[in-house]
N, C-alpha and C positions, 0 to 999 in steps of 0.2 A: 503495500499499499503506499503510496505516496503522501507522506505524514505532513509535507507543506502544503500540498491541496488540502489537506484535513484542516491544517492550521488557518489557511485563507476561508475556509468555509465556516470555519468557528469564529471568525472576525467578521467576518460578513453577516453572521446572526447575532452578533453581540448587542446590536441596537434593539434588535428584537426580543431578545433575552431581557433585556434589562428593561423592557417597557412596563408600564404600569399594569395593574391587574385590569380584567375585562369590566369590572365595575367603574374603575375610573377611568378608563376609555370612555364609557358609556354613560357617564356620570349628569350629562345633560337632558339625556333623555329618559334617565330614571326620574330627574326631580320634572320633568313636565309632566309624567305619570302622575308622581306623588301629588302636583299640584293640582290635577284636572286639566292641563293644557293638551288636550287630546290633539287639536289640530296641528300646534307646534311638533308634538311627537311623530305625528303623519309627515310631517314636512322632515322631519328628520332619517324617517325610514326611507322616505322617495331619495333622499341626498345620497343615501348608502344603499342603493339598489345594487350595488357591484358585488355585494356580500352573497347576492342569491346565487352567485357561479362561484363562491370561492368554499374555503373551509369553515365559514358561518352560515351557511346555506339554512339549517334546521333554524336557526336563531331567526334569520331575515324572515323567513315565512311566519314562524309563531307569534314574532313581535309584531311583524304587519297586521296579522290576524287579529291579535287583541287590539293594537289602536285602531283597525277600521271597525270592530265589533263596538267597543266604546263610542265610537261617532256614530252608530246605528246603521253605519253599512254594511249589512249583514251578509248580502250575497257576496260582494268583495271580500268580507273577512273570510268566508268559509271556501273561495277559491283559494286564498293564502293557506289556511290550515288544510285543504284538501293536497295543497303541493307539500305541505310537511307530512301528510300523511303518506304520500308516495316516496317521500325522502326515507321515511322510516322503513317502510318494505325493501326499498330498491337499496338501502345503504351497504354497501361492502366496504371495508377496511381496505385500504391502499398499503401494499406492501411497500413501497417507497416511501409513502407517507410515514407508517409506522418505523420504518426504518430510520427517518429523521427524528422522529419523536422520540425514540429510542437513544440515538447517540448524539442530539443535540438538543432538542427542546420539545415536550408534550403539545405546545401550541402549533407545531407542524402539522398535526394530525386534524382529518375534519372533524368537528364536533357532531356526534351521533345522538346526543340527549341522554339525560338520565331516565332509569325507569319509570318514575312517576312524571317526569315530563312528558313522556309517550303517550302515556294514559290520557293527561289532561288536554292531549289534543283533541280527541273524541267528545271531551266534556264540552270542551267551547264549541265544536262543532255543533253538537246537540241543542245547546243553549241558542244558538242562532237560528236554528231551525223552527225551536219552540215559538222565539220571538214571530217569526213569519208564518206562525201556525201551520208549517209542513210537516204534521205529525208522521206521515209514513217514511219522510227521510230521517226525523229523530229515530224512528225505529232501526231503522239501517245501521243509524251510529251505535244503539244500543246493542245491536248484534256486534257490531266492529269491536265495543267496549267488550264482551264478553270474550272474542277470540284475543283481544290483547289481555285480558286477566289470564286466559288459559297461558300463553305463550309466558307470562310471568311466572305463574305456577310450576311451567316445565323446567325452567330455568334454575330454579334454586329447590334443593331437597330439604335443606335446614329450617326447623321451623322457629328458628332465632332468626330468619330473614323477612324483610318486608317482601313478602310475596303474593299477598292477596289485598286488596284494597276494597274497604267497606263501604267506602262513599259512592264509588263508581256502582255499586249494586244498589243503592239509595237512590241513583241517579236514574238508573235502568227503572226502578220502579215508578217514579215518577214521570218518566216518559210512559210507561205502560198504561198508568192511570190515563195521563193526558189522551192517550189513543183508545180509551174504553175499554181497556182491557185487565180487570183487577185480578183475573187468575196469575197471569203471568207477573204483574205489580205484585202480590202477595208471595211469591216464589223469590223475586230478587230482593224484597224488603226481609223475607227471613234468612235469606243467604247473608244479607248484611248482618243481620242480629247476631248470628252465629259469628261472624269475623270481628266484631265489634267485642264480643264476650270474651273472645280467645286470643286473637292476633294483637287488636289493638289496645285491649286492658293490660297485656303484657309488654308489647313493644312501647306504646305511646303513653300508658296510663289515662288510657281516655275511657270515658262512661258511654253508655248507650244514650243514644239523643234521644231525649224526651219525645220528639214528636215522631219519631221511627216507632216508637212504641204504639201510639194511637193509628198511625197509618197501617200498622200489621193486622191489629182488632179489627179497623175499620175494611178494609178489604177483604180480610176474612171473612167478615159477614156479607160483605157484596157478592162473595163468591159461592156462597152458601156452606163453607166449612165453617159451622156451627161450633162443634168440638174443639176446633183450633181457636176460634174464636173466644170461646170461654175459657180454654188453657190459659191463653196468652194474657187474657183481661184481667183472670185471678192472679197471675203471674205478676203482672205490672201494676195491681192494683187499680185497674180502670173499669168504669162502668160500663156495660153495654149499652150503646145508644142508636137508635136507628136515625141516620141523617138525612134531613130532607130539605136542605140549603138548596136555592136557587142554582147557585154556582160557586166554584172555591178559587182560592190563587195560593201557588206555591211560591213564596219569594226567598231565593237564593242571593242570599248576601256574601258577595266577596269581599272581604276587607283585608286591608293591609296589602302590603308586598313582600314577597318571598324572601327569604336569606340569601345573601350574594357569597360569593366564593372569594378568599382574601389567601396569603401566604401565610405558611410557621415553618420556621428552620429548627434543624435538630444538629449538634454536633457528634459525630461518630469517631472514636479512636480508631485509629488501625493497628491490629494487631498480627504481627507475622507469624506464621505457622509455619510446618514442613511442608516438603515436597509442592511447593508454589503457592500454596494457599496462604491467603490473609482473611481475617475476620473484621467486620465493621462493627464495632462495639458502642453502646449508648446505655451506660449504668443506670442514668436515672431513670429510663422507662423500661429497662430491662430489656433491651433489643439487641440481638447478636445476627449477623447475616454474613454466611461466609463466602469468599468470591476467589475463584482460581486465576491467579494473576501470572502464573507459568513462570517463566524467568524474567520478567518484567518488575523489576523492582522499583515501588511507588517512592516517589522524590519527598512525600509528605507523610505525616505520621496523625494527620486528623483531615477531616473533610467536613464539611457542611453541608446539608442535603434539607430542600425544602419541599414542602407538600401542601395541597390545597386545603383549605379548610373553609367552614361555613359560618359566616357573621351575621347573627339575626337583625331585622330592623323592626324597629318597636312600631306598632300601628297606633296612629292618633285615635283612632275610634276603639272603644272596649265591649261597649253593649250597644243595643238597638232593641225597640218593641215597636210592633205595629199598632195602630189603634184605627177603628172606625166609628169613634165618636161615642159609643155606649162601652166597647171590650177592649182590651189590652192582649196582644198575643207575643211571647216571648219568642226568640230565635233559640234554636237546639243546635250544638256545637258538633259539626258533622265530618269535616275535614281539615287535619294540622299538618299543612303542606310545610310547615316552618320544621317541624319534627321529623316528619318523613325525609324531609333533604338531608339533615343533618343523620339520619338513620342508615340512608342510602349510602352516603359518603364513608361512615363509620365502618359497614360491612365489608367495604373494600380496602379499609386502610393497610391492611397487611399486603395486598397486591400494588398497591400504591407506593410502600415502603419498598418493595422488592425491586419495583421498576426503575424507580429514582436511583437506589443505590447502584444498579447496574449500570445506568447511565452514567453516574459520578466515576463507578469504578472503570468504565471503558474509557473515558475521559482519560483518567489519571495512568491507566494502561498506555495510552497513545502518548501522553507526555513522557513517562518512563522511558518509551523506546527511542523518543525523539531526543532525549536525555544522553542516550548512547552516543549520538552523532554531534549534538551540542548542548551542553548542560546548560547554557542561557537560555536557548529557545526552549529546551523541556521544561524550565522551572517557570518560564513565561507562559508556555500552555497550560501546565499544573495550576496556576493561579487564575489564569483565563479560565479554564474549564469549571471552576469553582464558582466565579464571577457570573457565568453565563446561566447557571443553574435559575430556573423558573419552573413555577407550578401550573398546571392546567386550570385557570381560575374563570371559564367560561362557565354559564349557566342561563336559563331561560328566567330572567330578572322581572319580567312583567306580570308572571302569576301572582295571585294573591297569595297571602298569607295562610289564611285560612278560609273556610267555607261554613257560614251558616244557613239554616233554612226555617221556615215555619209556615203553617198552612192556615188560611184564614177563610171563613165563609164569606160569600159575596152576596150584596142584595139586587135585585134586579134594578136595572139602570145606574146603579152606582158607577161614578166616573172615578174617583178617587179616594185614595186611602194615604192615612199619614203615618211617618216614621218618625220615631224621637231616637237621637242618636245621642249616646254618652262619651264625651272623649278622655282622655287619660288622666287631666285635672278634673273633673265631675263637672265640668259644663256639659249643657244639654244643647242641642240643636233640634228643633222641628222642620222637617220638611214635609211636603204634600207630592205624592206620587200620582201620575196619571195614568189611569188604565184605559187598555184598549176596549171597544167593543166586545161583548160575548153573549153567549146564549145560554138559556136554562141549561142546567146539568153539565156546563163545559168546565173544565179545570184548566184556569191558566197556570202557564209558568214563565214568570218572568226574574231575570238576573237583578241584582243591585250592587253596585260598585261603589267603594269608598277606597281607594287606593293611597289615604294619605298616611304618610309615616315620616319616622325619623331617619336621618342622614346615617346611612352605615359609614360614612367616613368618620364619623364621631367617635367609632369605636376604634381601639388600638390593634392596627392590623400587624 
C-alpha cells in the first residue's frame, strides 16, 4: 500500500472529520421548527436539495416530509415520506463507503436511519392520509407498519432489546377504527397492551396508557366480544357503557423534539502483549479490546476514541387537556421517542466501541509502518489519525420527543374544541382548534404539534 497516498487522503478528510456535529450544522433548521417557523424551515430544505442524492438522502426525505406536513401540504409530505420508504427498502451498504467509514470516518457512509426512525415514516404517512380522510390508504400504511414490526422482531432475538413497538399497534387500532373495523382495532389494541405491560414496562418504565384501556373495552363491546369486554373492564376498573356519541375525535399530541446526537470520548491505554497482540484498556469503564498489530509497533501508548451519544432536548410544554366547554379530557402518554432513542443506541454501543477502536487501531498501524521509513512522518500521521476521529452524529431531528393521545366525543355541528397547554414554568395557554366537517358515526383522527423545545446546545457536549 502507498502510505503517502493514504496520508494525503487523511489530510483531505481532516476538515470533514473535525466538522461540527450534525445538530450544530442543522441548528438553524431545528430552531425554525422549535419556534414554529415552518415556512422558513421549508426554504432551508429547498436550499439543501442536494442532500437528496447524497449520504443524507434519508434525512432529506423525512425532514422535507415533516415540514410539508406541518405546512398542511399533506400530498407533498407523503411524496417525500414515500421516497423515504423506498429508500429504506432499497438501501444497501456500499462496500466502498463502508471501507471509508471504517478506515477514516463513519460519516463517509450513507445514513440508513435508526430502527425507530424507520417505523415513524409509516406513522406520519398514515397521519397525512387521515388528515385527507383517505382511510383506505391509511389502512395500507397499517399493513406496512405491521411488516416493519415483523422485520424488527426478526432482527433481534434478545428480550432485552427494543424489537416491538406498542405505540405503532395503538396507531394501527386507531386507523382501523377510523375505517369502521372494530374487530381488527381490538386485536391491534390488545397487542399494544401486551407490549406495554411487558416490553415497555421493562425497558422504559412506561405504564399502559389510560386511553388504551377504554379503547380495548369499547372495541371489544362493538365487536360483540362481551367476555373480553367484561374481563378487561374488571381488570382496568372500568364500567361497561354503551356509547351513543354523534361522532368522536382522536387527537395525537406530538410534543417537543427528539434528542440529538453528540460526541463523547474515552482514553484507552495500549498494553503490549505477545505474538503481535496489543490490548486497548479503559479501567474506568472496565473495557478491554484486543487487536492484532503484527509487526507494527505502535508509536503511542494511549489513544482517544470518540463515540456517539444522545443529548435530550427538554420540551417547553409538559401537559395538555382538551375541553368542549362542559368536560375536560386528559392526554395519555403513549410513545417515548426520547427513551427509545437512548435505548437503541445503548443496545449497539459494544459494536460502536469495536468499530471505532478498530478504525483507530488501523490508523495507528499505518502510522507505525510509515515510521519505519520516516519517523517524523509516522509520528505526524499518528497524531493526525487521533485528531481526525469523529463519531456519526446524524439522526432524524425533526421527530417529536413524545406522543400522547386522547379520544373525545363530538356533538353534531361542533366546529371547534379547546386545548389548554401547561408549560415547564407552570404557565397555561388556551388555544382553539378548528375541526373539519364530520358525519354521524365518524371517527376523526387529527395530529397536534408543539415542537417548542430548549436548545440542546445548552448541554455540555
